[in-house]
N, C-alpha and C positions, 0 to 999 in steps of 0.2 A: 507468354514469355518469349523474349527474343524479337518481338515485333517492334515497329517504330512507335507503337502506342504503349510500350513498357513504362511502368511507373518509374519516377526518378529514383536514383540510387539512395538507399538509406545510409546516412552518414553518422547518425547518433541514435543511441537507445536510452530512453528515460525509464527508470525503474521506480515502482512503488516500493515501500519498505515492508510493513507488517503483512505477513501472509505470502510475500513474494521472496524477499531476501531472508525470511525467517521460517521456522517451522510453523505449521498452520495455527492461526489465532484461535480457531474453534477448539483445538485440543487443549490449549491452555485454559480457555474459559470453562470447558467441561470439567477439567480437573479441579479448578477452583470451586465451581458449584458443588461438586461432589464432596470435596474436603470440608467445606464450610457448611454443608447441609442445607444449601439454598435451593428452594424450589425452582427448577429450571424455567417453568412457565412464567414465573414472575419476572425473570430477567428477559425472556423472549418477548413478553408483552411490551416491556419498556423499550426494548431495542426496535421492535416493529413500529411503535408509535413515533419514535424519535429518528429512525434512520431509514425507513422503507421509502420506496419511490413516492408514495402518497403522503409522506410526512410533510407538514407545513414548514415554511422557512422559520429559522430561529429556535429550533428545538434545543434542549440541553446539549445534545451531541454536536449539533452545528456550532453552538456557541463555544463549546470546549475546543473544537477543531480550529476555530478562527481566533482563539485566544480571548474571547469576550468574557469567559468565566474561567476561574482557576480550577486545577484538578481537585483541590479541596472542596470547592463549591459543587463541582460535579459529583464528587463522592457522596456528599450529603443528599443531593437530589436523587441519585441512583439508589442509595441505601433506603430512602423513604419508599421506593417502589418494590423493594425486595422483601421476601419473607422466607424464613427457614421452614423445614418440614414440620416442626412443632409449632409453627405460627409465630415464633419470636421475631422481633425486628433484627435487622442486620447492622452491625457496627460499621460506620462509614470510614473508620481509620484506614488509610492506605488501601482503599478498595481497588483503585486502578492498579496499584502495585501488585496486589494479589491476582487480579484478573490477568495480567500479562506475565506473571512470575515464571511460568514455564515456557514462555516463548523464547526460542534461541535462534541465533543466526544459522542459516542453512549453508554449510560449507560448499555444497554443490553449486548453489547460486552465486556465492561469493567467488568461487573459482571461475564461473562463467563470466562474471563482470570483469575479473582480472584478465582473462583470456581475450576478451573484447578490447580492453585497453591495450593489451600487448599487440593486437592486430590493428592498432590505430583507429579503432572505432571510438567515437566520443561517447561519454556516458554521464548521466545526471540522475539525481534522486529527486522524486516528487512525492511527498508523503503528507497525508492527513494525520496530524499528531493528536493523540489522546493524552497529552502530558507525558509522552514517552521520554525516557532517558535513552537516547540513541547510543549504541555502542560504537562511538566514533573511532575507538582504537582498532576495531575490526574493519571499519569502513575507510580508514585512512588510505588515501591514494587511489581509491576506486572510482571516484567521481570528480568531475570538474567543479561541480557546485551542488548544493542541496537546496531545494525549495520546500520549506516546512510550513504547513498551513497556518499554524499559530503565529509564525513570525511575519507572515505577509497578509494576515487577516483575510485570507481567501481559502476555499476548500474545494476539492474535487466533489462533484463534477462541474463546478462553475468553470466555463470556458476561459475566464480571465486568468486562472492559475496556470492553465496549459500555455496560454499565450505568453505569460511571464517567463516560463521555462524556455519557450521557443525564442523569445527575445534575447535571453541570456546566452543561448547557443548561437544565435545569429543565423538560424536555418529556417527554411520553410517547413510547414507541417509535413508535407509529403516526403521530406528528407529525414524524417525521424520515425522511430518505432517506439511504442509505449507499451510497457508490461505492467499489468495490474491484475489482482485477483477478484476485483469487483466489476460486475457486468455494467452497471450504470457509468462507472468511470471509463471503461473501455468504449462504450457507446459515445460518450462525450468527446473522447479523443478522435474517434472515427469521423464524427460530424465536422471536426476541424480539418480533416484530411490526413491525420496521422495514421500510420500503419500500426494497428493494435494487436496485441497478443494477450489473450486471457490466460493467466497463469493457473495451472492445476498441479503441475509437478515439474521439477527441473528438467527432466529428459524431454518432455513435450515442449517446454519453452525454448530449450536449446534447438530442437528440431524446427520450430516455427521461425525462430530468428535466422536459422541457416537458410531458410527459403527467402527471407527478406534482404539479407546482407550479401555483399559480393561473395562469390565462390571462394571457399578456403578461409573465410574470415572467422567462422565459428568451427573450431576443431571438434571432432567427434568425441563424445564422452569416453574416457578411458574405462576399460573393464576393471572392476575392483573385486 
């Protein structure tokens, strides 16, 4: 810090959506599994096969995120992999809607983005979409633009989707910070030279961004 080798000043922060600007996705999933009586291991097995680091390209999750299949098609595919505790099949109707039903915007994170904007830090949204209906009324005015995977036919951690966001910002990777709750997505950003923050909770993300941005840019969180 403070030497001639200091990293370039971060001028923009790119945020993920689900699990970063919202309550934890896992909490919504756990509540859905419990309420519908679905065996958690059947969901976990499908997710591991389709979304783990070792998953092959072109899994149903990948195709959903890039818009190659519709949410309704994904619902059918996922439902076929699930079973209830009594062994019954799972109704595919609005399965994704139920999965995300309890996920809510996190006021502390929305406040953080708003404060960054007020301090003239540029902000953007970069999200892998699972057919989500984003609450744009809550996000209005917080971001210069949004890069949504299904709209650009690319998904994190493909480096091309990060480069697309950087091109729209007109900044070098070293001038941006990226906030995500997924380690593979963070690692991909770091490999491009972006300053990455693995989100675990609002206070920690606020503290990490305060280390990356110019002094005074990130106000301390108010005691509530």
